[in-house]
N, C-alpha and C positions, 0 to 999 in steps of 0.2 A: 218332290214329297210323295211318299208311298200312301196308297189307300188302305194299308195294312191287311189286305186279302193276300194269302200265300197259295200260289197255283203251282201244281206239280205237272211237269211235262215229260211223259214217258217217250222214248225215241227221240231224244233231244239232239242227237248227232244225226238224225236221219234227214231226208230231203225236206219234208214238211216242218218237222220239229225244229230244225236249225234255223228256219225263217220266222217261225212263230215266237220263239223265245225272245229275240230282240224287240219284237213288236209289243209283247207283254210288258217288258221292262220300260218301253218308251210309254206305255200307258200307266206306269207307276205301280204295277204289281210287283209283289216279291215272288220270286221264282225258284222252284227247286227243279234243276234240270237233271233228268235221269237217263243214264246210258249204261252199257256194259263196260265201257272203257273210261276211266277217269282220265287217261292221257289225251284221249281224243276231246273230251270236254274242256280240258284245260287249254286247248289250242284254238278254241272257238273265240271270235273276235269279242264276244260279249261276256267271256269267262271271268273277268275282273270287275264286273259291275258290282257295286256295293250291295244291291239288292237281289243277288243271285247265290244260290248254294248248289254246288255240284256234287251229285251223288251217283256212285257206282252201284248198280244193282241190276238184277236180272229177274224178269217177271216169271221166269220158271223157278225161282227160288221164292217161295211164299214169304219167308221171314224177312227178306231184304226189301221186298216192296211194301210189306206192312211197316217196316221201320221208316222207309221213305216217306209214307203217307202221313205220319205223325205231324200233327198241327198244320195240316193242309185244309184250305177251304174248298178247293175243287181240283180235278185233274183232268188232263187230256190223255186220251189213249191213242197213241199213233204208232204202234208197233205192229209188225207182221214177222213171220218165220220163214219167209222165202230167202234162204242162204244156203250156201254149199255145206255147211256144217249140219243141217237139219234134214234128216231123211224123210221125215213125214211132217210137213209144214202144217197140214190141217190139224193134226194131233196136238202139235206143239202150240199152235194158235189157240185151241180149245183150252189147253191147261193154263196158258198164261191169262186167258180172259177169266178163268174160274179163279185163279189165284187173286187177280185184281179185284173183282167183285166181293170177294170173301174178305180181302183185307180192307177194302173201302167200306163195307158194312160193319167190320169190327170196330173201326174208329169213328164211326157215324159222319162219314164224309158227305158234304151237302149235295154234290153232284159230280157226274163224269160227262165229258163230251168226247165223242168217238167219231173219227172220220173212217167210213166204211165205203164199199163199192156199190155202184148203182147196177141193178139187174133184178128182174122179177124172179121169185122163187118158182122153180119148176124142176122137173126130173132131168132136164137137159142143160141145167145151169153148170157152168164150169166148175172145177174143184176150188179154184181161187176165190171166185165170187160166192160160191157156197160157203166157204170158209169164213169169208167177211161177214155174210148173212148170219152164220152160226155165232160168231164172236158178238155181233149186235144183240142176238137173242139172249146170250148168256149174260151180258152186261146189263140188260134190261130186266132180267129175272130177279135181281136182288132188291133190297130195300133202299139202295143208293139210286137216286133218280139219274137216268142216263139219257142224254141227248145224242141221237145218232144223225150224222150228216152223210148222206150216200152221194158219192161223186162218180162220175164216169172218168174218162181219160183227163188228166190234168196236163195242161199245157204250160210249160215254163222252161227256162234255160237249165239244162241239167237233169230234167226229169227222165226217167227210163223210157217213158212213151214218147217224149219229143226227140230223144236220141234215136230211137228206132226210126221214127219217121225221117229224121234228118239224114241219116246215113243211107237208108234204102232209097231215097229220092236223088241224093247227090251221087251215089256210086253205081246206080244201075240205069243205063241209057234206055233200055226197054224193060218194063216191069211185068213180068209174068207172076201174077198174084193169085192167092187163094180166094175163094168166092166170098170169104168174110169181109172182103174190102167193100162190099155192097151193104154190110149191116149198118143200120141207123145207130147213131151215137150222138151225145150232147156233151161235148167237150167244155171244159171250164178253165179259165186262166188261174194260174197259182195265186195271184194277187187277190182275186175274187174269193178263192178258198180260204185264204188266210183272214180276209176281212169277216167272213162268215164265222170262222172258228173263234176270232177275237170278240166279235160282237155278241156271240152267244152268251158270254159271261155276264153281259149287262142286260140281257133280254130275258126277263123272267118267263115269258110265255113260251120260251123255247124249252124249258126245263122238262125232261122226260119224254120229249116227243121224237118223232123221226121225220127228217125232211129230206126231200131230193133236191141236190143243187147242181146246176148246170149252167152253161152259157145260154145266149139268147137264140141259138141255132141248133137245129137237128140236122146232121149231115152224115154222110158215109165216109169211110175211111179213104175211099178213093178220092172223094172231094177234098179230104185234108191233104193228100198227096199233090193233087193239082194246085191247091192254094199255097203249099209250101214252094212247089216248083216256081210259081210266079213270084212270090215274095222274096225268095232267094236269088232271083235273076237267072234261074236255069232255063226257064221257058216251058214250052210244052212238053208233056211226058206222055208216052204211049203206055197205057196200062191196060193189061189184057187179064180179066179175071178168069181162072180156070178151075173146074171142080176137083182136080186131082191132088191139090194140096190139102194134106190133112193138118190139123193143128200141130201135131207133133212134128211133121216134116217142115211146117212153116217155122217153127221154133229153131230147128236146126239151121234152116236157111238164114234166119235173123241172127243167130249165133255166129255164123261165118260172115256175114256182110256187115254186121254192126258191132259196136263194143259191148252190147248186152248179152251176157252169157246165157247158155240154155236154161239153167235153173231158174232165171228170171223170165227168159223169153217165153218158155213153154206155157206156164200159167197165163201169161198175158195173152199169148196167141189164142189159147183156148178160151179165154174170156171174150175175145173180139167176135166170136161166133154169136154171142148173146146180144140182142138189142140192149143199149144203155141210155134210155131216154127218161126224162123225169115224168113221173106219173101225176105230180102235183107241184104247185109252185107257191105254196103258203109262205115259205120263208122270205120270199121277195117283198111281201107285205110287211113282215115283222122286222127285216133288216134290209131296207132298200139300198142299193148302190149300183153304180154303172157296171153292168156286166159287159166285158170285152168280148167282141165278136172273134171268131176263129182267126180271121185274118189279123186282127189287131194283136191277138195274143201271140201269134206266130211271129209277127213283126217285132214285137218287144223281145220275145225270146231270142230271135237272131241278133238283135242288137246287142243284148247282153253277152251272148256268146262271142260275137266278133270283137267285142271290146274287152274281153276276158274280165266281165263282171258277174261271173256266176257265183250267186250268193250260197248255194248248196247244190250238191250234185247225187245222183243216185248212187254212185260208188262211195259215198260218205257212210252209208250204213253198214253194219256188220262189226264183228270184233276184230282185234288185231292178235293174231296168234302170239302166244306167250314167248316161245323159242328161249327158255332160260338157259339152254345148253350153249348158246353163242358166246357167252362170255367166258367160257372155260379156255384156257390158254394150253391146257394139258391135252395133247392129241389122243390120249387114252382116257376118255372121260367115263365117269361112273355109269353113265347111261348109254354108252356105246362109243365106237371110234367116231371122231370128228376129223374130218379132211379139211385142210385149210391151204389157201394159196395167198401168201402175203407179199406185196411189192410196194416199192416206194421210189419217189422221184423227188429231186431238189430243184426248186426254180426261184430264179432271182426276181422275186416280186412279193407283194403283200399277201397275207393270208385272206384279206377281204376280197381281192380280185379272184383269187382261187376258189374261194368259198361260193362266189356268184356263179361260176362255171359249173361246180360240183351240183349245186341245187337247181341248175338249169338242164340237167341231164335228162334224157328221155323226150317223149312228146315230139314237137317239130324239130328241136335241137338235135335230136338223136343222141349217139353214144360216143361221138368224137373220132371213132374209127370202126370199120368193119360194119357199118349200119346194115349192109345187106345180110350178114351173118345174124345179127339181132333180128332182122326181119324175118329170115328163115326160121329161127328158133320160135319166134312168135307165131308164124304160120302153122309149124308143127304142133305147137301147144293148142292152137285154136281147133285144129283138125281132130285132136283127141279129147276135146271138150274143155280146155283150159281158157283162160281169159285173154291169152295173146296180147298183142301190142296195141289193139284198137283202142284200149281205154285211154291211152295217152295220159294227159295230166290236166287238171283244172285251170292252172295258171302257168305260163311259159318260165316264169322266173321267181316264183315263190313256193315254198313247201311249208307244211305243218304236219304234226304228228297225225297219222291216220289217212293222209292223203295217198291216193293212187298215183303211180308213177309207172306206166306201161304194165308189165306184169309183176311188179314190185309194189310194196306198200311201205310208207314211211312208219318205222317202228319208233325210233328215237331220232331227236335233232337237237343239237346245241350249236347255235349260229357262230359260224366262224371257226368252229372246233371240230365237229363231228356229226356224221350223218349215217344212220343205220337203217338198211332197207331190208325187208323180209320177203322172200319169194312167194308168190301166189300162182306161179305157173304149175302145171302137172310135173310132179317129180317123183322118182322113187326115194323120197326122203325130204329132209327140210333143208332150206339154203337161206343164208344172209349174205349181203354184200354191205360192207362198211367203209367209210372214207373218214380219215382223220388228218387233221392239219397240225403241224408242229413248228413253231418259230425257232429256226436255227440261230439267226442273228438279226441285225436291223435290215439286212437286205434280201435274206433267203428264208424260204418256207419249204418244210417237207410235206409232201402228200403221201400218206399211207392208204392203200387199198388192199382190203382184206376180204377174201371170199371164204366162206365156211360152208360145210355141207355135213349134215348128219344123215348117213344113208339107212335105208330101210331094208336090211337082208342082203343078199347076194346082188339083187337087182341094182340096188343103190350103189354098192362098191363097183360093180361093173360099169354102171353110167359115169361114175366119177373118173375111173381110169380111162374111159373112152373120150371124154371131153378135155382132160388135162392137158393134151398136146396143144389144144387151141388157146389155152390161157396165155401163153407167152405172146401170142400174136393179139388177142383181143385185149388183155388187161394192160400189157405194155403200151399198145396203141391208144387205148383209152387214157392212160395216165399221160402220155406225150401230148395228146389232143387238149387235155385239161390245162396242161402247162402252156402250151403254145397259144391257146385261146386267151390266156391271161396276158399276152404279150410280153411276157418275161422270157429270160434265157434259162434253158435247162442246164444246170451246172453238174448235176449228177443223176445217174439211172437213165431209165428205170432199171430196177434190179430187185431180185428176191431177197426177202430177209427171213431169218428164223423168228417165227412169232413167239416162241417160248422164251428165247433169249432176249428179245426186245421187250417183253412184258416184265422180265425180272431185272432190267436194267435200273 
C-alpha cells in the first residue's frame, strides 16, 4: 500500500541512487527515478515496479528537471559531474545545483536531501570536497528546505573508494604510499548511509539542517589497508609512507594499478589529504542505528564481491554514448566513412547456449582467443589515460544495458538475439562491436560478429588500416572460441561477409 508521497531521486543509476530506489519502494513510497539514460533506468531490477516512474532528464537542462519535479513531495540530490565528458566538474556541479534549487523553489517542493562530502572549509580543501561544499551552500540558499548529510569514505562492494583500496592492497606486495595514508578519516558503511538517507524522510527534525555521518571509528588510510589485508586473507602488508607522492602523482598510480580511471582517482586522491572526521554526532540521536565498524563493513563488502552480489557499482554512473552512426550499413555514411569488419560462423547448437557464451565475454572469462593481445591493448589504453581492462565486469554471466565490460559498455541488448557494445578505450574515432544470433534450422545457429569504426581524421583512418591485419586472427579466433565453448560442432566459417549485401537480403 502506497503512502501517497512521491519522491524524486536524481542519479538513480549511480552507486548510491541505485540502492536507495528499491529501499524507498519497499517503504511504500512512489518514486520518480531520474537519470540521463532511459535505457539504463529500464534495465534496473526495480524498473517495473508499479510505484516507479522512469524519467530521462539532465540537471544541466533546467526545463527537464523542472518538469521531472512536478507533483513531487521531496527529492534526493545524489549527482556529481566527475566524468570524462566534463572538463570542469566544479562549474558543472555549480550549474546543476543552481538549476535544482531554482526548479524546486518554482514548484514549492517541500524538501531536498543531499549527500555531500565530509571536510572542513579551508583554503587547502581539495577541489572535489570544495565543490561538494559549494553545492550544499547553493541548495540551502533557496526557500526549499535542504538537509545535507556529509560523509567521508563510503565502504561498500563496488564503490570507487573500496575498489581503490582492494586493488592497491591485493596487487602491491610492498606499498610505497603518499603521506596522506596517515590522514585521519571516519569511513561509513553503505548500508548505514542508506539508512540515514531513508530515515531522513520521516524525521522532521532533520529538515533544513546539516549533519556529519560516519562510522564508529576514526582511522587512517594506512589502518584501512592493514584491516583489508587481514580480512581478505592476504596477511601483513609492508606500508611505507613517503613525502614525494603528490596527489596528482598518486592519482596516476591509482589509475595504473586499479580499475578507477584518473578523472575519478585524481579528485579522490586530492581529497584524501584533508581530514574527514565528524565534527558532531547529532544525527545518531535523531536516527539511531547500529553503525558497522570498518572491519565489519570491509568483511561485508568482500563477501558481496566474492559472491557476485554487487547491488551497484561505481562504473554504473555516466551516460552511454549515442553512436547513431553504427546502424548505417552504408560504408559512405552521411557523417563520414564508416569502416566495418563483419564475420560469421555456423554452429550445430542452440542460440541459448551460444548466447550464454557471448554475454560471458571479458572479465575472468576473457575473449576466447588471443587474451594476451586484448591484455596488451588494455595496457596501452591504460598508459595513455584510458579505462583499460581493469574494470572487468560486475557479474561473470549476466549483462544489462549500461554495464561495463572491460573497455566496452553495453549499448543495447536483446536476449538470445543481439548484443551491441560501444568502445570506451582511447581511440582516434568511435567504435562498436556487435554480436547477432540467427537461427538457420532446428540444429544450427549462425553467429555474426560486426566491428564498426568511425574514424576522426587521418589518425583514425591510419589506425584502422594498421590494426585491420589482426582482425582475421582475433575475430576469427573469438568466433571459434564462442562456438567451441557451446560444445557444438562448427559447420561453417568463420568467414567474412558483406555487411551491405547481408542487410539487404
